[in-house]
Residue frames relative to the residue before (quaternion, step in Angstrom):
aa qw qx qy qz dx dy dz
X 1.0000 0.0000 0.0000 0.0000 0.00 0.00 0.00
X 0.6004 0.5369 -0.4149 0.4232 3.75 0.81 -0.40
X 0.6050 0.5216 -0.3770 0.4687 3.65 0.93 -0.71
X 0.6855 0.5212 -0.2892 0.4180 3.55 0.81 -1.07
X 0.6319 0.5327 -0.2929 0.4807 3.59 1.09 -0.92
X 0.6588 0.5167 -0.2942 0.4610 3.59 1.01 -1.03
X 0.6401 0.5540 -0.3087 0.4337 3.64 1.05 -0.87
X 0.7215 0.3849 -0.2895 0.4975 3.54 0.94 -0.88
X 0.5784 0.5794 -0.3970 0.4149 3.64 1.07 -0.54
X 0.6443 0.5119 -0.3069 0.4781 3.58 1.11 -0.88
X 0.6086 0.5201 -0.3754 0.4672 3.67 0.87 -0.81
X 0.7002 0.4457 -0.3323 0.4480 3.70 0.62 -0.87
X 0.6615 0.4781 -0.3461 0.4627 3.64 0.93 -0.51
X 0.6917 0.4808 -0.2745 0.4636 3.56 1.04 -0.63
X 0.8270 0.0219 0.0579 0.5588 3.66 0.93 -0.75
X 0.3633 -0.7009 0.5571 0.2576 3.47 -1.25 0.23
X 0.3811 0.7097 -0.4634 0.3692 3.43 1.42 0.25
X 0.8345 0.0573 -0.1263 0.5333 3.62 -1.00 1.00
X 0.1093 0.8666 -0.4790 0.0876 3.68 1.21 0.69
X 0.6861 0.4893 -0.2526 0.4754 3.54 0.89 -1.03
X 0.6450 0.5301 -0.3197 0.4480 3.46 0.79 -0.93
X 0.7263 0.4365 -0.2523 0.4671 3.58 0.83 -1.13
X 0.5841 0.5526 -0.3556 0.4766 3.61 1.09 -0.53
X 0.6873 0.4586 -0.2926 0.4813 3.62 0.85 -0.95
X 0.6169 0.5098 -0.3761 0.4670 3.69 0.92 -0.72
X 0.7009 0.4660 -0.3070 0.4442 3.64 0.90 -0.73
X 0.5675 0.5643 -0.3401 0.4938 3.44 1.16 -0.51
X 0.6942 0.4281 -0.2846 0.5038 3.73 0.79 -0.90
X 0.5760 0.5747 -0.3790 0.4408 3.58 1.03 -0.56
X 0.6643 0.4783 -0.2692 0.5074 3.57 1.06 -1.00
X 0.6645 0.4935 -0.3439 0.4434 3.58 0.83 -0.63
X 0.6487 0.5173 -0.2941 0.4744 3.46 1.08 -0.81
X 0.7232 0.4443 -0.3027 0.4334 3.53 0.90 -0.79
X 0.7873 0.3179 -0.1430 0.5086 3.63 1.00 -0.95
X 0.5470 -0.5659 0.4231 0.4490 3.59 1.18 -0.34
X 0.7211 -0.1573 0.0471 0.6731 3.52 1.37 -0.57
X 0.5131 -0.6944 0.4182 0.2824 3.55 -1.07 0.79
X 0.5070 0.7023 -0.4209 0.2696 3.59 1.10 -0.27
X 0.8171 0.1272 -0.1414 0.5442 3.65 -0.99 0.99
X 0.5911 0.4767 -0.4276 0.4903 3.54 1.02 0.92
X 0.7119 -0.3886 0.3428 0.4741 3.61 -1.31 -0.16
X 0.7218 0.4149 -0.2836 0.4758 3.74 1.12 -0.35
X 0.3201 0.7919 -0.4685 0.2255 3.51 1.30 0.17
X 0.6470 0.5059 -0.3185 0.4733 3.70 0.81 -0.88
X 0.6368 0.5340 -0.3409 0.4395 3.65 0.91 -0.54
X 0.6673 0.4772 -0.2654 0.5066 3.57 1.07 -0.66
X 0.5774 0.5725 -0.3395 0.4729 3.38 1.23 -0.62
X 0.6858 0.5008 -0.2459 0.4673 3.60 0.85 -1.22
X 0.6509 0.5356 -0.3123 0.4381 3.44 0.96 -1.02
X 0.6486 0.5168 -0.2990 0.4721 3.62 1.07 -0.86
X 0.7099 0.4915 -0.2634 0.4301 3.58 0.99 -0.89
X 0.7793 0.2903 -0.1544 0.5335 3.47 1.16 -0.52
X 0.2850 0.7880 -0.5072 0.2015 3.60 1.09 0.50
X 0.6576 0.5043 -0.3304 0.4517 3.68 1.12 -0.10
X 0.5521 0.6055 -0.3593 0.4466 3.58 1.52 -0.17
X 0.5365 -0.6716 0.4167 0.2958 3.64 -1.05 0.78
X 0.3381 -0.6937 0.5971 0.2191 3.60 -1.03 0.69
X 0.7624 -0.4062 0.2907 0.4115 3.45 -1.31 0.34
X 0.7341 0.4348 -0.2748 0.4434 3.60 0.79 -1.04
X 0.7509 0.3863 -0.2692 0.4630 3.73 0.99 -0.12
X 0.4397 0.7317 -0.4352 0.2861 3.51 1.26 -0.06
X 0.6545 0.5309 -0.3234 0.4303 3.57 1.11 -0.69
X 0.6290 0.5296 -0.2843 0.4930 3.49 1.36 -0.21
X 0.6367 0.5413 -0.3073 0.4552 3.69 1.32 -0.20
X 0.5535 -0.6098 0.4661 0.3232 3.43 -1.21 0.65
X 0.6152 -0.5549 0.3957 0.3964 3.57 -1.14 0.52
X 0.6188 0.5555 -0.3383 0.4404 3.59 1.07 -0.86
X 0.6758 0.5259 -0.2966 0.4228 3.44 0.91 -0.91
X 0.6489 0.5349 -0.2837 0.4609 3.49 1.12 -1.10
X 0.6246 0.5329 -0.3712 0.4337 3.68 0.95 -0.79
X 0.6614 0.4791 -0.3066 0.4889 3.65 0.96 -1.01
X 0.6798 0.4894 -0.3236 0.4401 3.70 0.76 -0.85
X 0.6471 0.5301 -0.3092 0.4525 3.61 0.95 -0.88
X 0.6201 0.5220 -0.3186 0.4914 3.58 1.12 -0.79
X 0.6654 0.4902 -0.3173 0.4650 3.61 0.80 -0.93
X 0.6471 0.5428 -0.3093 0.4370 3.56 0.95 -0.99
X 0.6671 0.5070 -0.2918 0.4614 3.55 0.93 -0.94
X 0.6195 0.5006 -0.3345 0.5037 3.65 1.14 -0.68
X 0.6369 0.5411 -0.3194 0.4466 3.57 0.92 -0.80
X 0.6372 0.5260 -0.3082 0.4716 3.55 0.81 -1.07
X 0.6823 0.4744 -0.2895 0.4750 3.65 0.71 -1.00
X 0.6711 0.5236 -0.3168 0.4184 3.63 0.86 -0.85
X 0.7807 0.3590 -0.1344 0.4936 3.46 0.97 -0.97
X 0.3856 0.7939 -0.4330 0.1831 3.50 1.26 -0.19
X 0.6595 0.4944 -0.3002 0.4802 3.65 0.96 -0.95
X 0.6897 0.4955 -0.2912 0.4406 3.65 0.88 -0.85
X 0.6221 0.5498 -0.2803 0.4817 3.49 1.25 -0.81
X 0.6635 0.4917 -0.2971 0.4794 3.51 0.97 -1.00
X 0.6418 0.4957 -0.3319 0.4819 3.67 0.93 -0.88
X 0.6873 0.4679 -0.3093 0.4615 3.69 0.73 -0.77
X 0.6656 0.4793 -0.3448 0.4565 3.63 0.93 -0.67
X 0.6670 0.5192 -0.3168 0.4303 3.54 0.97 -0.68
X 0.5967 0.5134 -0.3490 0.5085 3.44 1.33 -0.54
X 0.6464 0.5193 -0.3428 0.4415 3.63 0.84 -0.75
X 0.7027 0.5001 -0.2540 0.4378 3.50 0.90 -1.01
X 0.6233 0.5290 -0.3150 0.4821 3.55 1.24 -0.75
X 0.4658 -0.6977 0.4387 0.3222 3.54 1.06 -0.45
X 0.4443 0.6789 -0.4362 0.3892 3.55 1.28 0.14
X 0.8272 0.0531 -0.1130 0.5478 3.59 -0.65 1.19
X 0.5944 0.5380 -0.3916 0.4515 3.77 1.08 0.09
């Protein structure tokens, strides 16, 4: 599990591509490890997953209208910027192996 968490943390630090999918994977890893991710190094990923649960993931985007995707992508961009510092900090903790 630590290797998987490190893999997704590195992906988030390197690129915003597949952002939501990577966030959700880290949230689920935190839930798996601790029973729930709250108040752990994975907390921020659970928070983002909860805040963005209405936005389309990769596997459903092809079924969405262009108008919806434009709005969703705008909101996702704002979310990424809002949480960037917290996500960077959490990813660095996961990669360093502290608490993982």
